[in-house]
N, C-alpha and C positions, 0 to 999 in steps of 0.2 A: 416690336421690341421696345422696352421701356428704357428711358435714360435717367440715370441718377442725377439729381440737381447738383449744380456746382456750389459748394459751400461759399458763403460770403467771405471776402478778405477781411481779416481782423487787424487791429492795431499791432498786435504781436507779429503778424505776418509781415506787415510793413517794416516794423522795427528790425526784425530778423533779416529781411532782405537788404535794408540799408547797412546793417552791421556787417553783412557778408559781401557787400558790394561797395567797397571803399571808393571806387572810381566813379560812382554814380554822379556825385556832385561835380566831378571834373567834367563830365560830359554835359551836365546841366547846370553850369555855374550861375546862370541867370536866375535859377530857382531860389538860390540862397538869398539874393537881394529882394526877391518878390515875397518871401515868407514874412508875414507880419505877426508879431506876438504882443501880448498885453504886458506893459511894464509893471513891475511890482511896486513902483513908486508913483502910481497913478493909473488912470484908465486909458492913457494914450497908447497908440500902437507903435511898436518899434520893430526894426528889422531883426533878423536872426543874429546878425553880427553885433548889433547894438545890445541885444539881450545877452549874448555871450560876454560882451565887454562889461556889462553891468554885473553879471555873475562873477567875473574875474575880479572886478573892483571890490565886491562884497567879500570875496574870499581873502583878498589882500588886506582889507580892513580887519577881518577877523584874525588873521595872522599877526597884524600889527598890534592888536589888543593883547593877544597871547604873549607876544614878545615883550610888550610893556609890562605885563603882569610878572613875567619871569625876571625882568630887570629889577622891578620893584621888590619882589620877594628876595632876590639875590642881595640887593642893597640892605634890606632889613636884616637878613641873616648875617651879613658882614658886620653890621652895626652891633647886633647882639653878641657876635663872637668877640668883637673888640671890647665891649663892656665886660664880658666874662673874663677876658684876658687881663683887663685892668683890675678887676675885683680880685682875681687869683693872685696877681702880682702883689697887691696890698697884704694878702695873707702871708705870702712868702717873706715879705719884708718885716713882718711883725716878730720881734725878737722875744718878747715876754709872752709865755703861753697864756697867762692869766688875762692878757689883753685881747686874745683872739675872739671871744664872743662879741665883745663890743665892736671890734673892727669888722667882723662879718656883718653885723646888723647895720652899722653906720654906712659901710660901703654899698650894701644892697640898696639902702635908701638913696644914696648919692648917685650910683650908676644906673639903677634900674627904676628910679622914680617910684618906689614903693612907699606910700605914705607912712606906714608903721611896720616895724619889724621887732620881734622879740625872740629871744633864744634862751633855752634852759638846757643844762647839761647835768647829769647825775652820775654817780659812781666815779667821781673825780678823786685825784690824789688828796690825802688828808689836809695838806697845807692850803688847798683851794676850797675846802668845804665851806669857808666863811664868805666866799664871794657871792655877790647878788645872783649871778647866773646859776649857782648851784643850790639856791634856796627856794622855798615856796613851791615845791612840786609834790603833789600827793601821789600815793600809790596808784590811784585810779588814772591819773594823768600818765604815769609811767606805763601802765598796762595799755592804755589807749594808744600811746605812741608806738608801742611794740606791735599793736594789731594792724598798723598801717603798712601794707605791703608796698604801697606807692603813695605819692603825695595826695592829700585830700584837697579838692578845690570845690568851692561852693559857698552858699550863704552861711552867715554866722549862726551856728546852732546853739550858741550860748555855752560852749565848752569852757572848762577851767582855763585852758591855754589862752583864751582871749583876755583873761584877767591879767596876763603878764604884759599886755600892751599899755602904753601910756594913756590912751583914751579908748577903752573897750567899746564905748557907746558909738564911736565913729567907725567901727568895723562892720561894714555891710556885707563884705565878701572876704573869704580867707583862702590862703594856701597853707596847709600844714605839712611840713616836710620832716619825716622821721630821720634821725641821724643814727647810723649804725656802721659797724666795721664790716665791710664786704657783705657777705650774704648771711651774717649773723641774724638769728631770729629776733633777738631782743635789741631794742633801740637804747641808746645811751643819751639821747637828747631829742629835742623837738624845736624846729625852726618855724616861726609863725610870721607869715606875711599877710598884711591886712590893708584893705582899701575901703574908702567910703563909697566907691562905685560898685553897685551890686553885680555889674557885668565884668568887672576886672578879673575875677576868678570864678569860673563857671564849671559845672560838672562835666560839660562836654569838651572842655579845652584839653589840648595835649599836655602831657606831663613830662615829656622827655627832657625838656630844658630844666624844669624844676628838679627832676631826679639828678641831673648833672650838678646842679647847685648843691643838692644834698650830699652827693658823693664827695665833692670838693671840700665842703664844710666839714664833713665827717673825717676826712683824711687829715685836715688841719687840726681839728679838735681832739684827735686821738692823743695828742701830746699832753692833754689834761688828765689822762687816765693812767692808773698804775700799770706798769709794764706787765705785771702778772696777769691782768685781766684784759689787756689790749690785744 
């Protein structure tokens, strides 16, 4: 009569046995102290308890780093929200409608440390047509602004809008924010933010905050337009 050979015990067999026999180490407590592992911080041997303590410390350090990142991001978001609130407050305190474009640009430079800001608005009330912000805009620039479904961020491609800046040659990167009423397809203005740092405004950056800037500016500047078209 032949006998089938007994299959060798595998690591999975051992792992399954230990997992299903939780009192094993209670009956063999000395085994835990005798087990020696290699420390990840060198080639020295450490006990199982020491290795578990090291793993726990590493996990705690990782959680501390994540918590620090969350705190930092929270502080940054709070600071941005505070700047946005102060900027919006200046717009609400502006009594003369014709002063709004200048206030929008000046306060963006002041609160958000944008080196250069320019703004143009078209389709304004007749009495405002002679203002600097309502002049010097071509039909191509108007068409371009309306083509932007969201702010453009990236390198300076040499668009007409860069010529509205005080120093176009110093604009290495741009954020171009269309101004429109709600979901209207056509823009009635364009806000230009420029920096000498090519990494300040990049194509992969989020535009949610810039969109909010554009919505707030658009709401304020709606006062410059005839009611019939607003």
